[in-house]
N, C-alpha and C positions, 0 to 999 in steps of 0.2 A: 325546605326552609333552613335546615342546618347547613346545607351546602352554600346557600345564599349568604348566610351569616359568615361562613368561613371566607368566602370570596370578598365580601365587603370589609372584613377585618384585615385581610391581606392587603387590600388596596390602601386602606387608611388604618394606621395602628390605633388601637383602642386602649384607653387607660382604664375603662370600667371593666369589672369582672363579668358582668352579664347584661344582656339587653333584652328588652321586651320583643318577642317575635313580630308583633304587629308593627312596631316602630321600624324594625328591620325591613319588613315588606314595604312600608310607606317610603322608606329611604330608597329602596330598589326602584319603586315606581317613579320617584322623582328623578333618579339617574336615567331611567329609560326615557322619560319625558324630555329631559334636557338633550339627550342624544338625538331624539327625533326632531327637535326644533333646530338643530344646527344644520345649515345648508351643506350639501355634499361637497367635498373638496373638489375643486376644479382641476382637471388634468391639463397639462400644457398640450395644446393642439399640435399635432404633427403636420409639417408642411406637406402639401399635396405634391406628389411626384410630377415632374414635368411630363407633358404628354409625349408619347413615343412617336417617332416618325415611322412612316411605313417604309418597308424595305423596297429598294428600287427593283423593278422587274427586270429580269434578265432576258435578253433576246438571243435567239439561236442564230 
């Protein structure tokens, strides 16, 4: 819980001297919930490589 409080304090500077641990945990859960609701970032699709031609058969 202390580590969670340190991380949240580092993300957003806090002017209060102390916070209730329960409110810290609720804030953490709200951040997790928001992160899960966001759709995953779409990667740009790579163009498919052109199909390769077969090598010409050599005759003897």
